[in-house]
N, CA, C and O atoms as a printed pandas DataFrame, in Angstrom:
     atom_number atom_name residue_name chain_id  residue_number  x_coord  y_coord  z_coord
0              1         N          MET        A               1   21.816  -27.887   11.048
1              2        CA          MET        A               1   21.053  -27.101    9.190
2              3         C          MET        A               1   19.900  -27.815    9.287
3              4         O          MET        A               1   19.001  -27.361    9.993
4              5         N          ILE        A               2   19.693  -29.269    8.477
5              6        CA          ILE        A               2   18.223  -29.809    8.229
6              7         C          ILE        A               2   17.611  -28.905   10.223
7              8         O          ILE        A               2   16.903  -27.936   10.495
8              9         N          GLU        A               3   17.878  -29.255   10.522
9             10        CA          GLU        A               3   16.990  -28.805   12.086
10            11         C          GLU        A               3   16.623  -27.269   11.789
11            12         O          GLU        A               3   15.402  -27.180   11.652
12            13         N          THR        A               4   17.200  -26.160   11.658
13            14        CA          THR        A               4   16.622  -24.900   11.225
14            15         C          THR        A               4   15.913  -24.725    9.825
15            16         O          THR        A               4   15.284  -23.713    9.516
16            17         N          ILE        A               5   16.070  -25.717    9.097
17            18        CA          ILE        A               5   14.664  -25.603    8.088
18            19         C          ILE        A               5   13.672  -26.384    7.992
19            20         O          ILE        A               5   12.767  -26.195    7.180
20            21         N          LEU        A               6   13.700  -27.086    8.578
21            22        CA          LEU        A               6   12.608  -27.994    9.167
22            23         C          LEU        A               6   11.877  -27.085   10.211
23            24         O          LEU        A               6   10.678  -26.835   10.085
24            25         N          LEU        A               7   12.697  -26.552   11.338
25            26        CA          LEU        A               7   11.531  -25.242   12.163
26            27         C          LEU        A               7   11.319  -24.589   11.786
27            28         O          LEU        A               7   10.452  -23.903   12.327
28            29         N          SER        A               8   12.063  -24.005   10.091
29            30        CA          SER        A               8   11.617  -22.427    9.535
30            31         C          SER        A               8   10.155  -23.195    8.802
31            32         O          SER        A               8    9.071  -22.858    9.278
32            33         N          MET        A               9   10.168  -23.784    8.139
33            34        CA          MET        A               9    9.251  -24.937    7.532
34            35         C          MET        A               9    7.761  -25.110    8.536
35            36         O          MET        A               9    6.579  -25.137    8.196
36            37         N          LEU        A              10    8.155  -25.169    9.355
37            38        CA          LEU        A              10    7.054  -25.036   10.315
38            39         C          LEU        A              10    6.450  -24.159   10.818
39            40         O          LEU        A              10    5.222  -24.180   10.739
40            41         N          ILE        A              11    6.950  -23.366   11.330
41            42        CA          ILE        A              11    6.866  -21.870   11.590
42            43         C          ILE        A              11    6.559  -20.832   10.250
43            44         O          ILE        A              11    6.411  -19.665   10.611
44            45         N          ILE        A              12    6.442  -21.047    8.823
45            46        CA          ILE        A              12    5.825  -20.559    8.329
46            47         C          ILE        A              12    4.578  -21.188    7.694
47            48         O          ILE        A              12    3.863  -20.578    6.899
48            49         N          ALA        A              13    4.330  -22.653    8.162
49            50        CA          ALA        A              13    3.016  -23.618    8.051
50            51         C          ALA        A              13    1.865  -22.735    9.154
51            52         O          ALA        A              13    0.716  -22.303    9.058
52            53         N          ILE        A              14    2.645  -22.764    9.921
53            54        CA          ILE        A              14    1.586  -22.189   11.417
54            55         C          ILE        A              14    0.833  -20.644   10.405
55            56         O          ILE        A              14   -0.338  -20.507   10.052
56            57         N          CYS        A              15    1.676  -19.961   10.239
57            58        CA          CYS        A              15    1.628  -18.732   10.175
58            59         C          CYS        A              15    0.071  -18.768    8.969
59            60         O          CYS        A              15   -1.047  -18.254    8.943
60            61         N          VAL        A              16    0.972  -19.802    8.027
61            62        CA          VAL        A              16   -0.201  -19.273    6.639
62            63         C          VAL        A              16   -1.595  -19.959    7.449
63            64         O          VAL        A              16   -2.501  -19.181    7.744
64            65         N          ALA        A              17   -1.736  -21.452    7.799
65            66        CA          ALA        A              17   -2.952  -21.917    8.721
66            67         C          ALA        A              17   -3.464  -20.778    9.357
67            68         O          ALA        A              17   -4.518  -20.343    8.892
68            69         N          LEU        A              18   -2.882  -20.094   10.470
69            70        CA          LEU        A              18   -3.458  -19.069   11.040
70            71         C          LEU        A              18   -4.366  -18.164   10.498
71            72         O          LEU        A              18   -5.492  -17.840   10.874
72            73         N          LEU        A              19   -3.351  -17.633    9.075
73            74        CA          LEU        A              19   -3.888  -16.266    8.272
74            75         C          LEU        A              19   -5.349  -16.867    7.460
75            76         O          LEU        A              19   -6.322  -16.161    7.195
76            77         N          SER        A              20   -5.215  -18.336    7.152
77            78        CA          SER        A              20   -6.572  -18.835    6.510
78            79         C          SER        A              20   -7.186  -19.176    7.251
79            80         O          SER        A              20   -8.136  -19.755    6.724
80            81         N          ILE        A              21   -7.274  -19.187    8.622
81            82        CA          ILE        A              21   -9.046  -20.210    9.500
82            83         C          ILE        A              21  -10.025  -18.887    8.785
83            84         O          ILE        A              21  -11.150  -19.386    8.824
84            85         N          LYS        A              22  -10.173  -17.572    8.203
85            86        CA          LYS        A              22  -11.355  -16.799    8.097
86            87         C          LYS        A              22  -11.602  -17.116    6.703
87            88         O          LYS        A              22  -12.655  -16.779    6.160
88            89         N          LEU        A              23  -10.565  -17.829    6.017
89            90        CA          LEU        A              23  -11.125  -18.338    4.603
90            91         C          LEU        A              23  -12.097  -19.870    4.912
91            92         O          LEU        A              23  -13.061  -20.288    4.271
92            93         N          LEU        A              24  -11.515  -20.384    5.958
93            94        CA          LEU        A              24  -11.923  -21.713    5.560
94            95         C          LEU        A              24  -12.826  -21.837    6.504
95            96         O          LEU        A              24  -13.623  -22.710    6.158
96            97         N          LEU        A              25  -13.188  -21.233    7.891
97            98        CA          LEU        A              25  -14.510  -21.503    8.397
98            99         C          LEU        A              25  -15.500  -20.793    8.190
99           100         O          LEU        A              25  -16.636  -21.187    8.453
100          101         N          LYS        A              26  -15.316  -19.962    7.830
101          102        CA          LYS        A              26  -16.518  -18.980    7.155
102          103         C          LYS        A              26  -17.066  -18.703    5.645
103          104         O          LYS        A              26  -16.496  -18.030    4.786
104          105         N          LYS        A              27  -18.390  -19.428    5.525
105          106        CA          LYS        A              27  -18.952  -19.225    4.290
106          107         C          LYS        A              27  -18.679  -18.345    3.281
107          108         O          LYS        A              27  -18.802  -17.247    3.824
108          109         N          ASN        A              28  -18.349  -18.148    2.010
109          110        CA          ASN        A              28  -18.012  -17.149    1.616
110          111         C          ASN        A              28  -16.850  -16.311    1.652
111          112         O          ASN        A              28  -16.582  -15.526    0.743
112          113         N          GLY        A              29  -15.806  -16.535    3.201
113          114        CA          GLY        A              29  -14.715  -16.323    3.276
114          115         C          GLY        A              29  -13.733  -15.424    2.730
115          116         O          GLY        A              29  -12.960  -16.169    2.128
116          117         N          LYS        A              30  -13.347  -14.289    2.607
117          118        CA          LYS        A              30  -12.007  -14.071    1.720
118          119         C          LYS        A              30  -11.176  -12.695    2.324
119          120         O          LYS        A              30  -11.941  -12.055    3.046
120          121         N          PHE        A              31   -9.976  -12.141    2.238
121          122        CA          PHE        A              31   -9.009  -11.474    2.966
122          123         C          PHE        A              31  -10.235  -10.021    2.358
123          124         O          PHE        A              31  -10.784   -9.861    1.268
124          125         N          ALA        A              32  -10.280   -9.088    3.804
125          126        CA          ALA        A              32  -10.530   -7.729    3.567
126          127         C          ALA        A              32   -9.630   -7.441    2.193
127          128         O          ALA        A              32   -8.765   -8.131    1.653
128          129         N          SER        A              33  -10.122   -6.290    1.889
129          130        CA          SER        A              33   -9.818   -5.348    0.864
130          131         C          SER        A              33   -8.515   -4.386    1.282
131          132         O          SER        A              33   -8.875   -3.241    1.554
132          133         N          GLN        A              34   -7.293   -4.582    1.373
133          134        CA          GLN        A              34   -6.382   -3.172    1.601
134          135         C          GLN        A              34   -6.024   -2.044    0.613
135          136         O          GLN        A              34   -4.928   -1.515    0.429
136          137         N          HIS        A              35   -7.429   -1.757   -0.087
137          138        CA          HIS        A              35   -7.014   -0.185   -0.854
138          139         C          HIS        A              35   -8.114    0.133    0.204
139          140         O          HIS        A              35   -9.000   -0.417    0.859
140          141         N          ILE        A              36   -7.387    1.659   -0.072
141          142        CA          ILE        A              36   -7.740    2.518    0.523
142          143         C          ILE        A              36   -9.370    3.128   -0.073
143          144         O          ILE        A              36  -10.272    3.391    0.723
144          145         N          HIS        A              37   -9.479    3.237   -1.159
145          146        CA          HIS        A              37  -11.131    3.083   -1.431
146          147         C          HIS        A              37  -12.216    2.578   -1.081
147          148         O          HIS        A              37  -13.390    2.877   -1.299
148          149         N          ASP        A              38  -11.592    1.576   -0.370
149          150        CA          ASP        A              38  -12.436    0.647   -0.112
150          151         C          ASP        A              38  -12.642    0.844    1.945
151          152         O          ASP        A              38  -13.594    0.366    2.561
152          153         N          ASN        A              39  -11.637    1.539    2.512
153          154        CA          ASN        A              39  -11.585    1.619    3.666
154          155         C          ASN        A              39  -12.456    3.046    4.363
155          156         O          ASN        A              39  -11.976    4.180    4.352
156          157         N          PRO        A              40  -13.944    2.655    5.004
157          158        CA          PRO        A              40  -14.643    3.796    5.611
158          159         C          PRO        A              40  -14.020    4.901    6.239
159          160         O          PRO        A              40  -14.219    6.109    6.110
160          161         N          GLY        A              41  -13.366    4.374    6.818
161          162        CA          GLY        A              41  -12.682    5.852    7.899
162          163         C          GLY        A              41  -11.727    6.558    6.817
163          164         O          GLY        A              41  -11.371    7.734    6.877
164          165         N          LEU        A              42  -11.512    5.994    6.205
165          166        CA          LEU        A              42  -10.052    7.040    5.454
166          167         C          LEU        A              42  -11.528    7.561    4.822
167          168         O          LEU        A              42  -11.910    8.464    5.566
168          169         N          ARG        A              43  -12.544    7.335    3.699
169          170        CA          ARG        A              43  -13.012    8.107    2.949
170          171         C          ARG        A              43  -14.085    8.749    3.766
171          172         O          ARG        A              43  -14.933    9.477    3.250
172          173         N          LYS        A              44  -14.045    8.467    5.097
173          174        CA          LYS        A              44  -14.887    9.875    5.609
174          175         C          LYS        A              44  -13.942   10.616    6.595
175          176         O          LYS        A              44  -14.575   11.319    7.382
176          177         N          GLN        A              45  -12.309   10.653    6.797
177          178        CA          GLN        A              45  -11.816   12.083    6.304
178          179         C          GLN        A              45  -11.434   12.701    5.201
179          180         O          GLN        A              45  -10.770   13.735    5.143
180          181         N          GLY        A              46  -11.937   11.941    4.140
181          182        CA          GLY        A              46  -11.770   12.401    2.903
182          183         C          GLY        A              46   -9.981   12.029    2.261
183          184         O          GLY        A              46   -9.199   12.723    1.610
184          185         N          ILE        A              47   -9.923   11.237    2.578
185          186        CA          ILE        A              47   -8.320   10.471    1.944
186          187         C          ILE        A              47   -8.817    9.551    1.110
187          188         O          ILE        A              47   -9.388    8.572    1.589
188          189         N          HIS        A              48   -8.691    9.701   -0.247
189          190        CA          HIS        A              48   -8.696    9.392   -1.187
190          191         C          HIS        A              48   -6.922    8.343   -1.471
191          192         O          HIS        A              48   -6.019    8.221   -0.642
192          193         N          CYS        A              49   -6.970    7.811   -2.788
193          194        CA          CYS        A              49   -6.000    6.570   -3.350
194          195         C          CYS        A              49   -5.244    8.045   -4.613
195          196         O          CYS        A              49   -5.869    8.892   -5.251
196          197         N          VAL        A              50   -4.091    7.851   -4.552
197          198        CA          VAL        A              50   -3.375    9.093   -5.442
198          199         C          VAL        A              50   -3.950    9.049   -6.569
199          200         O          VAL        A              50   -4.289   10.075   -7.158
200          201         N          ILE        A              51   -4.246    7.215   -7.283
201          202        CA          ILE        A              51   -4.698    8.031   -8.742
202          203         C          ILE        A              51   -6.155    8.585   -8.892
203          204         O          ILE        A              51   -6.658    8.937   -9.959
204          205         N          ASP        A              52   -6.754    8.610   -7.669
205          206        CA          ASP        A              52   -8.256    9.431   -7.285
206          207         C          ASP        A              52   -8.004   10.580   -7.516
207          208         O          ASP        A              52   -8.617   11.255   -8.343
208          209         N          GLN        A              53   -6.603   11.173   -6.481
209          210        CA          GLN        A              53   -6.437   12.239   -6.260
210          211         C          GLN        A              53   -5.847   12.840   -7.714
211          212         O          GLN        A              53   -6.140   13.950   -8.159
212          213         N          ASP        A              54   -5.273   12.216   -8.127
213          214        CA          ASP        A              54   -4.739   12.722   -9.583
214          215         C          ASP        A              54   -5.665   13.203  -10.389
215          216         O          ASP        A              54   -5.792   14.356  -10.800
216          217         N          LYS        A              55   -6.623   11.801  -10.700
217          218        CA          LYS        A              55   -7.443   12.325  -11.699
218          219         C          LYS        A              55   -8.433   13.571  -10.862
219          220         O          LYS        A              55   -8.629   14.459  -11.691
220          221         N          GLU        A              56   -8.889   13.813   -9.961
221          222        CA          GLU        A              56   -9.253   14.965   -9.286
222          223         C          GLU        A              56   -8.682   16.539   -9.746
223          224         O          GLU        A              56   -9.338   17.491  -10.170
224          225         N          ALA        A              57   -6.877   16.397   -9.435
225          226        CA          ALA        A              57   -6.232   17.407  -10.080
226          227         C          ALA        A              57   -6.678   17.631  -11.272
227          228         O          ALA        A              57   -7.559   18.419  -11.617
228          229         N          ARG        A              58   -5.843   16.689  -12.104
229          230        CA          ARG        A              58   -6.192   17.025  -13.231
230          231         C          ARG        A              58   -7.668   17.441  -14.379
231          232         O          ARG        A              58   -7.749   17.928  -15.506
232          233         N          SER        A              59   -8.580   16.983  -13.451
233          234        CA          SER        A              59   -9.942   17.848  -14.171
234          235         C          SER        A              59   -9.729   19.323  -13.280
235          236         O          SER        A              59   -9.937   20.364  -13.903
236          237         N          LYS        A              60   -9.412   19.392  -12.162
237          238        CA          LYS        A              60   -9.481   20.895  -11.685
238          239         C          LYS        A              60   -8.233   21.692  -12.501
239          240         O          LYS        A              60   -8.176   22.893  -12.235
240          241         N          ARG        A              61   -7.042   21.098  -13.635
241          242        CA          ARG        A              61   -5.922   21.495  -13.627
242          243         C          ARG        A              61   -4.889   22.398  -13.039
243          244         O          ARG        A              61   -4.245   23.373  -13.426
244          245         N          ARG        A              62   -5.017   21.482  -11.640
245          246        CA          ARG        A              62   -4.117   21.681  -10.739
246          247         C          ARG        A              62   -2.899   20.721  -10.292
247          248         O          ARG        A              62   -2.174   20.536   -9.314
248          249         N          ALA        A              63   -3.099   20.244  -11.538
249          250        CA          ALA        A              63   -1.873   18.973  -11.196
250          251         C          ALA        A              63   -0.409   19.647  -11.420
251          252         O          ALA        A              63    0.001   19.807  -12.569
252          253         N          PHE        A              64    0.199   19.952  -10.542
253          254        CA          PHE        A              64    1.864   20.138  -10.924
254          255         C          PHE        A              64    2.622   18.907  -10.456
255          256         O          PHE        A              64    3.838   18.828  -10.630
């Protein structure tokens, strides 16, 4: 039982370390934004977040 808990904690610690490499090694390192409006590929295709789509539809009085 204790071996399983220790193994689980080791795996979680390794995962956290690997996810934070960019934060630790790069000056002013930070995680990339996960928001749709920050993704240039989606903006290029005209895809917006639901809040922006709702505002646009309400302004055109097409929100059903």
